C-alpha positions as CSV (number, residue, x, y, z in Angstrom):
1,M,-0.1,0.0,0.0
2,V,1.4,3.5,-1.0
3,T,1.1,6.1,1.5
4,R,0.7,9.8,0.9
5,P,2.1,11.6,3.9
6,Y,1.0,15.0,2.6
7,A,-2.5,14.1,1.3
8,L,-4.5,15.3,4.4
9,S,-2.8,18.6,4.5
10,S,-3.4,19.1,0.6
11,D,-7.0,18.2,0.8
12,A,-7.6,20.4,3.8
13,E,-6.2,23.3,1.8
14,T,-8.3,22.5,-1.2
15,V,-11.5,22.4,1.0
16,A,-10.6,25.7,2.6
17,E,-10.1,27.2,-0.9
18,L,-13.4,25.9,-2.2
19,R,-15.1,27.2,0.9
20,E,-13.6,30.5,0.3
21,L,-14.5,30.5,-3.3
22,Y,-18.1,29.5,-2.3
23,R,-18.4,32.3,0.3
24,A,-17.1,34.8,-2.4
25,S,-19.5,33.4,-5.0
26,E,-22.4,33.8,-2.4
27,A,-21.4,37.3,-1.7
28,R,-21.3,38.2,-5.4
29,A,-24.6,36.6,-5.8
30,A,-26.0,38.7,-3.1
31,R,-24.7,41.9,-4.5
32,L,-26.1,41.1,-7.8
33,R,-29.4,40.2,-6.2
34,L,-29.4,43.5,-4.3
35,L,-28.8,45.5,-7.4
36,S,-31.1,43.5,-9.5
37,I,-34.2,43.8,-7.1
38,S,-33.7,47.4,-6.2
39,G,-33.0,48.2,-9.9
40,R,-36.3,46.7,-11.1
41,E,-38.3,48.5,-8.3
42,L,-36.6,51.9,-9.0
43,A,-37.2,51.5,-12.7
44,R,-40.9,51.1,-12.1
45,A,-41.1,54.0,-9.6
46,D,-43.2,57.0,-10.4
47,D,-44.0,60.3,-8.8
48,G,-46.6,58.7,-6.6
49,T,-44.5,55.7,-5.5
50,L,-41.1,57.3,-5.3
51,D,-40.9,57.8,-1.6
52,Q,-42.0,54.3,-0.6
53,V,-39.6,52.8,-3.2
54,L,-36.7,54.8,-1.9
55,Q,-37.4,53.8,1.6
56,T,-37.6,50.2,0.8
57,C,-34.3,50.3,-1.0
58,A,-32.7,52.2,1.7
59,E,-33.7,49.6,4.3
60,R,-32.5,46.9,1.9
61,L,-29.1,48.6,1.6
62,A,-28.9,48.9,5.4
63,F,-29.4,45.2,5.9
64,F,-26.7,44.6,3.2
65,A,-24.3,46.7,5.2
66,G,-25.2,44.9,8.5
67,R,-27.5,47.5,9.9
68,Q,-31.0,47.4,11.1
69,S,-32.6,50.6,9.7
70,A,-32.2,53.5,7.3
71,E,-34.0,56.6,6.2
72,I,-34.1,58.9,3.2
73,A,-33.5,62.6,3.9
74,R,-34.7,65.0,1.2
75,A,-34.6,68.2,3.3
76,D,-31.8,71.0,2.7
77,G,-29.0,70.5,5.3
78,A,-29.7,66.9,6.2
79,R,-26.7,64.8,7.2
80,G,-26.0,61.3,5.8
81,I,-24.5,59.6,2.8
82,A,-24.9,61.8,-0.3
83,I,-27.2,60.5,-3.2
84,R,-26.3,62.3,-6.2
85,A,-27.8,63.0,-9.6
86,P,-26.0,61.2,-12.6
87,G,-23.1,62.8,-14.3
88,A,-19.8,64.3,-13.2
89,G,-20.3,66.6,-10.2
90,G,-24.1,65.7,-9.9
91,A,-26.0,67.6,-7.5
92,V,-27.0,66.0,-4.1
93,V,-30.7,65.0,-4.5
94,A,-31.1,63.1,-1.2
95,R,-29.2,61.6,1.7
96,L,-29.1,58.1,3.1
97,V,-29.2,58.1,6.9
98,I,-28.0,54.7,8.3
99,P,-27.1,54.6,12.0
100,D,-23.2,54.2,12.7
101,L,-22.5,54.4,8.9
102,E,-21.6,57.9,7.8
103,E,-19.7,57.2,4.6
104,I,-19.3,54.5,2.0
105,D,-15.6,53.9,3.0
106,A,-16.7,52.6,6.2
107,V,-18.0,49.5,4.6
108,P,-15.1,47.0,5.1
109,D,-15.2,45.0,1.9
110,V,-14.1,46.5,-1.3
111,E,-16.7,44.8,-3.5
112,D,-19.4,45.5,-1.0
113,R,-18.4,49.3,-1.2
114,E,-18.7,49.2,-4.9
115,A,-22.2,47.4,-4.8
116,F,-23.2,50.0,-2.2
117,R,-22.1,52.9,-4.5
118,M,-23.8,51.5,-7.5
119,H,-27.0,51.1,-5.4
120,L,-26.9,54.9,-4.6
121,E,-26.3,55.6,-8.2
122,L,-29.5,53.8,-9.0
123,M,-31.4,55.7,-6.4
124,G,-29.9,59.1,-7.5
125,T,-30.7,58.3,-11.2
126,T,-34.4,57.5,-10.3
127,I,-34.7,60.7,-8.1
128,D,-33.4,62.8,-11.1
129,R,-35.4,61.0,-13.6
130,I,-38.7,61.6,-11.8
131,A,-37.8,65.2,-11.0
132,R,-37.2,65.9,-14.7
133,E,-40.5,64.1,-15.6
134,R,-42.4,66.3,-13.0
135,E,-40.7,69.4,-14.5
136,R,-41.9,68.4,-18.0
137,S,-45.2,67.7,-16.8
138,E,-45.5,71.0,-15.1
139,L,-44.2,72.7,-18.1
140,L,-46.8,71.0,-20.4
141,A,-49.5,71.9,-18.0
142,A,-48.3,75.5,-18.1
143,L,-48.0,75.6,-21.8
144,Q,-51.5,74.1,-22.2
145,E,-53.0,76.7,-19.8
146,R,-51.2,79.4,-21.6
147,E,-52.8,78.1,-24.9
148,K,-56.2,78.2,-23.3
149,R,-55.7,81.7,-22.0
150,L,-54.5,82.8,-25.5
151,A,-57.4,81.2,-27.1
152,L,-59.7,83.0,-24.5
153,M,-58.0,86.3,-25.0
154,L,-58.3,86.0,-28.8
155,E,-62.0,85.3,-28.5
156,K,-62.4,88.3,-26.2
157,V,-60.4,90.5,-28.6
158,F,-62.6,89.6,-31.5
159,T,-65.7,90.1,-29.4
160,A,-64.4,93.5,-28.2
161,Q,-63.6,94.5,-31.8
162,E,-67.1,93.5,-32.9
163,E,-68.5,95.7,-30.0
164,E,-66.3,98.5,-31.0
165,R,-67.4,98.2,-34.7
166,R,-71.1,98.1,-33.5
167,R,-70.5,101.2,-31.4
168,V,-68.9,103.1,-34.2
169,S,-71.7,101.9,-36.6
170,H,-74.3,103.2,-34.3
171,E,-72.6,106.6,-33.8
172,L,-72.1,107.1,-37.5
173,H,-75.7,106.1,-38.1
174,D,-77.3,108.1,-35.3
175,G,-75.0,111.1,-35.5
176,V,-73.0,111.7,-38.7
177,A,-75.4,110.0,-41.1
178,Q,-78.5,111.9,-39.7
179,T,-76.6,115.3,-39.7
180,A,-75.4,114.6,-43.3
181,T,-78.9,113.6,-44.3
182,A,-80.3,117.0,-42.8
183,L,-77.5,118.9,-44.7
184,V,-78.5,117.2,-48.0
185,R,-82.2,118.1,-47.4
186,L,-81.3,121.7,-46.6
187,L,-79.2,122.0,-49.7
188,E,-82.0,120.5,-51.8
189,G,-84.6,122.7,-50.3
190,A,-82.5,125.7,-51.0
191,E,-82.1,124.7,-54.7
192,S,-85.8,124.1,-55.1
193,A,-86.8,127.3,-53.3
194,G,-84.1,129.5,-54.8
195,A,-83.7,131.1,-51.4
196,A,-82.6,130.3,-48.0
197,A,-85.2,128.0,-46.3
198,A,-86.2,128.5,-42.7
199,G,-84.2,126.6,-40.2
200,P,-80.5,126.2,-39.5
201,A,-78.1,127.4,-42.2
202,P,-76.4,124.7,-44.2
203,K,-72.9,125.9,-43.2
204,Q,-73.9,125.4,-39.4
205,V,-75.1,121.9,-40.2
206,A,-71.8,121.3,-42.1
207,R,-69.8,122.5,-39.1
208,G,-71.8,120.2,-36.8
209,L,-71.1,117.3,-39.2
210,V,-67.3,118.0,-39.1
211,S,-67.3,118.1,-35.2
212,E,-69.2,114.9,-35.1
213,L,-66.8,113.2,-37.5
214,R,-64.0,114.5,-35.4
215,R,-65.5,113.1,-32.3
216,V,-65.9,109.7,-33.7
217,I,-62.4,109.7,-35.1
218,A,-61.1,110.8,-31.6
219,G,-63.0,107.9,-29.9
220,L,-61.2,105.4,-32.3
221,R,-57.7,106.9,-31.8
222,P,-57.1,110.5,-30.8
223,T,-54.3,112.2,-32.6
224,L,-53.2,113.8,-29.3
225,L,-52.1,110.3,-28.3
226,D,-49.6,110.1,-31.2
227,D,-48.7,113.8,-31.4
228,L,-48.3,114.8,-27.7
229,G,-48.5,111.5,-25.7
230,L,-50.5,109.9,-23.2
231,L,-50.9,112.7,-20.6
232,A,-52.4,115.1,-23.3
233,A,-54.8,112.2,-24.4
234,L,-55.9,111.7,-20.8
235,Q,-56.2,115.5,-20.3
236,S,-58.6,115.5,-23.4
237,L,-60.7,112.7,-21.9
238,G,-61.0,114.5,-18.6
239,E,-62.0,117.7,-20.4
240,G,-64.7,115.9,-22.3
241,L,-66.1,114.5,-19.0
242,A,-66.0,118.1,-17.6
243,A,-67.9,119.4,-20.6
244,E,-70.6,116.8,-19.8
245,G,-71.0,118.2,-16.2
246,F,-68.7,115.9,-14.4
247,A,-66.6,117.4,-11.6
248,V,-63.2,116.2,-12.8
249,R,-59.9,116.3,-10.7
250,M,-56.8,115.5,-12.8
251,V,-53.4,114.7,-11.4
252,L,-51.0,114.1,-14.3
253,E,-47.3,113.7,-13.5
254,G,-44.4,113.0,-15.7
255,K,-44.9,115.3,-18.6
256,N,-41.5,114.5,-20.1
257,A,-41.7,110.7,-19.5
258,R,-42.9,109.6,-22.8
259,L,-43.5,105.8,-22.9
260,A,-43.4,103.3,-25.7
261,P,-46.4,103.7,-28.1
262,L,-47.6,100.1,-27.1
263,I,-47.6,101.0,-23.4
264,E,-49.3,104.4,-24.0
265,T,-51.9,102.9,-26.1
266,A,-52.6,100.2,-23.6
267,L,-53.0,102.7,-20.8
268,F,-55.1,105.1,-22.9
269,R,-57.5,102.1,-23.6
270,V,-57.8,101.3,-20.0
271,A,-58.8,104.9,-19.3
272,Q,-61.1,104.9,-22.3
273,E,-62.8,101.7,-21.1
274,A,-63.1,103.2,-17.5
275,I,-64.7,106.3,-18.7
276,A,-67.1,104.4,-21.0
277,N,-68.2,102.5,-17.9
278,I,-68.6,105.8,-16.0
279,H,-71.0,106.9,-18.6
280,K,-72.8,103.5,-18.3
281,H,-73.0,103.0,-14.6
282,A,-72.3,106.4,-12.8
283,G,-75.9,107.5,-13.2
284,G,-75.1,110.9,-14.5
285,P,-72.5,113.7,-13.7
286,C,-70.4,112.9,-10.6
287,A,-67.0,113.5,-9.1
288,V,-64.2,111.8,-11.1
289,S,-60.5,111.7,-10.4
290,V,-58.0,111.0,-13.2
291,E,-54.5,110.3,-12.0
292,A,-51.5,109.3,-14.1
293,R,-48.0,109.2,-12.7
294,L,-45.6,108.2,-15.5
295,D,-42.4,109.0,-13.6
296,Y,-43.2,106.5,-10.9
297,D,-42.0,102.9,-10.6
298,P,-44.4,101.2,-11.3
299,V,-46.1,103.6,-13.7
300,V,-49.7,104.2,-12.3
301,L,-53.0,105.0,-13.9
302,R,-55.9,105.4,-11.6
303,I,-59.5,106.5,-12.3
304,I,-62.1,106.8,-9.6
305,D,-65.7,107.9,-9.9
306,E,-68.1,108.5,-7.1
307,G,-71.3,107.6,-9.1
308,R,-73.7,105.0,-8.2
309,G,-71.4,102.2,-9.4
310,P,-72.3,98.9,-11.3
311,A,-75.5,97.1,-10.9
312,V,-73.6,94.2,-9.2
313,P,-70.3,94.3,-7.3
314,V,-67.3,94.5,-9.5
315,R,-64.8,91.9,-8.4
316,G,-61.1,92.1,-8.4
317,Q,-58.6,90.8,-10.9
318,D,-59.2,87.2,-10.1
319,G,-62.9,87.4,-10.1
320,A,-63.4,89.8,-13.2
321,T,-63.2,87.0,-15.8
322,G,-66.4,86.8,-17.8
323,H,-68.0,89.7,-15.8
324,R,-67.4,92.2,-18.7
325,V,-65.6,91.8,-22.0
326,G,-64.1,95.2,-21.6
327,I,-62.6,94.4,-18.2
328,D,-61.2,91.2,-19.3
329,V,-59.6,92.4,-22.4
330,M,-58.0,95.2,-20.5
331,N,-56.9,92.8,-17.9
332,E,-55.3,90.5,-20.4
333,R,-53.7,93.5,-22.2
334,M,-51.9,94.7,-19.0
335,S,-50.9,91.1,-18.0
336,A,-49.3,90.6,-21.4
337,L,-47.2,93.7,-20.8
338,G,-46.1,92.6,-17.4
339,G,-48.5,94.9,-15.5
340,T,-51.6,94.5,-13.4
341,L,-55.1,95.9,-13.6
342,E,-57.4,96.2,-10.5
343,W,-61.1,96.9,-11.1
344,S,-63.1,97.3,-7.9
345,G,-66.4,98.8,-6.9
346,K,-69.7,98.4,-5.1
347,P,-73.3,99.5,-5.9
348,G,-73.8,103.0,-4.6
349,R,-70.0,103.7,-4.0
350,G,-68.6,104.2,-7.5
351,V,-65.8,102.3,-9.3
352,T,-62.0,102.4,-8.9
353,V,-59.7,101.3,-11.8
354,E,-56.0,101.2,-11.3
355,A,-53.4,100.0,-13.9
356,R,-49.7,99.5,-12.9
357,L,-46.7,98.7,-15.1
358,P,-43.2,98.2,-13.6
359,R,-40.6,100.4,-15.3
360,G,-38.5,97.4,-16.1
361,S,-41.2,96.2,-18.5
362,L,-41.4,99.4,-20.4
């Protein structure tokens, strides 16, 4: 019988080596399983389930590191192991808080540390992905809301244009056309009679016709607005009210502060709409204050009447939508320029209209 004096020692070393390889294989399998399970859960996470999935993955990672619990901290200034967004120098998007483990380097095994780091990268990528999805969703919702508002404003603009055309049509029909007809009849009567007929002289009627035409044209766009600016146009509106018996107080500041034509037009239309509503709702001549401060920041236009006010309460900017087309269109016009329009009033207490535009938007 051949004896092998070193067989026992060699077999023992082989068994020990196999056991070591087995333990290493088990450790690798555990790392792969950790990354595989968490990776699947994180890939399926959405905005509604993210917090729960992150907490589950954090607890799983704590058990892997030999700890009993873990938490995800999202608040600024929180302490813990950083979870970063993907990419070089990625921002810290959360922190992993595990008792008695303040950094990855505290994990003793090199391969365990690498698995730990990869797990954090999966979590950071998921947090960043969902944050971007949320931003895209919010942006899409904002764009859709803007499209709705633009469509609504376009509808209101068309409605306002039709109202303006209807008003001009009525004024031309009831004023200019009637005066022109009277002038034609006077001229025809003078021709047939061969002498001046009783009644107003044709030249007086003609002068009245010219005045009426100028009034209608001024209502569309006063030449003062283009030639001398907003304050002169507001002065003209106030004088027109005073001529009708209103007690007008005017405070116009910033005579040398000419604004961009678009800005002056927008503010003038606000004043024009406010005065048109004074005619409709004030119940006759009353005290009116017209204030414009073009050298302020923000630029301010304020028109106040002490008439009987609207038939129902006029709500503020948030509640004015749909109340009257004129208010809504002016509101949208000011918003588009970066300003605000406040329109408030109560029955029996008059109405206050105030438009503001920051100088930075001019």
